[in-house]
C-alpha positions in Angstrom: 82.3 75.6 98.1 83.0 79.1 99.9 87.1 78.5 100.8 86.6 80.4 104.6 83.6 78.1 105.1 85.2 74.6 103.8 85.6 72.0 107.1 88.2 70.9 108.4 88.1 67.2 106.9 87.1 69.1 103.5 90.6 71.9 103.8 92.4 68.2 104.5 91.1 66.6 100.9 91.8 69.4 99.1 95.3 69.8 100.1 95.8 66.2 99.5 94.9 66.5 96.3 97.1 70.0 95.7 100.0 68.1 97.4 99.8 64.3 96.0 97.9 65.3 92.5 95.9 62.9 92.3 92.1 61.9 93.8 90.0 58.9 93.9 86.7 59.1 92.0 83.8 58.0 94.4 83.4 53.7 93.5 86.8 53.8 91.8 89.5 51.6 92.6 92.4 53.2 91.4 93.4 56.9 92.0 93.8 59.5 89.1 96.4 62.1 87.7 95.1 65.4 88.3 96.8 68.7 87.1 94.7 71.7 88.1 95.2 75.0 89.2 92.7 76.7 91.8 91.5 80.2 92.3 89.7 81.1 95.4 88.2 83.3 96.5 86.9 84.5 100.5 85.4 87.4 102.5 86.5 86.0 105.4 89.9 86.5 107.4 91.6 83.2 106.9 95.1 84.2 108.9 92.8 84.7 112.0 91.1 81.4 110.8 94.4 79.8 110.8 95.0 81.2 114.0 91.8 80.2 115.7 92.6 76.4 114.4 89.9 76.5 111.8 92.0 76.8 108.6 94.6 74.9 107.9 97.5 76.3 107.9 99.5 74.2 105.0 96.2 75.0 103.0 96.5 78.7 103.6 99.9 78.8 102.2 99.3 76.8 99.5 96.6 78.9 98.4 98.5 82.0 99.1 100.5 82.9 95.9 98.5 85.4 94.4 96.3 88.1 96.4 94.1 90.6 95.0 92.2 92.4 97.6 89.0 94.2 96.5 87.2 96.8 98.3 83.4 96.5 99.3 81.1 98.8 97.6 80.8 100.7 100.9 84.7 101.8 100.6 84.4 102.7 97.2 84.0 106.8 95.8 81.0 107.8 94.4 82.4 107.6 90.6 82.9 104.0 90.6 80.0 103.3 91.8 78.6 105.2 89.0 80.4 103.2 86.4 79.4 100.4 88.0 75.4 101.1 87.8 76.3 102.3 84.3 77.6 99.0 82.8 75.3 96.7 84.5 72.3 99.1 83.1 74.0 98.5 79.2 
């Protein structure tokens, strides 16, 4: 699921796993210890969603460790698009 589209209950569950480092599998009585790293992507404005109360602020700061911004194709130059076309045609 797209991180920016996650429901508040799903965000709470993800945060619980990231902070507590354990999860409960469906039907299990005992939690399982986990050591995970996540790579998340979104096209949404997460700081804006935090301000609107649609995204948990604590989860936002937990996942915002390294931010990479990739400009959309409409903002790239013709040279970039040409390279991409050549790559995918090959």
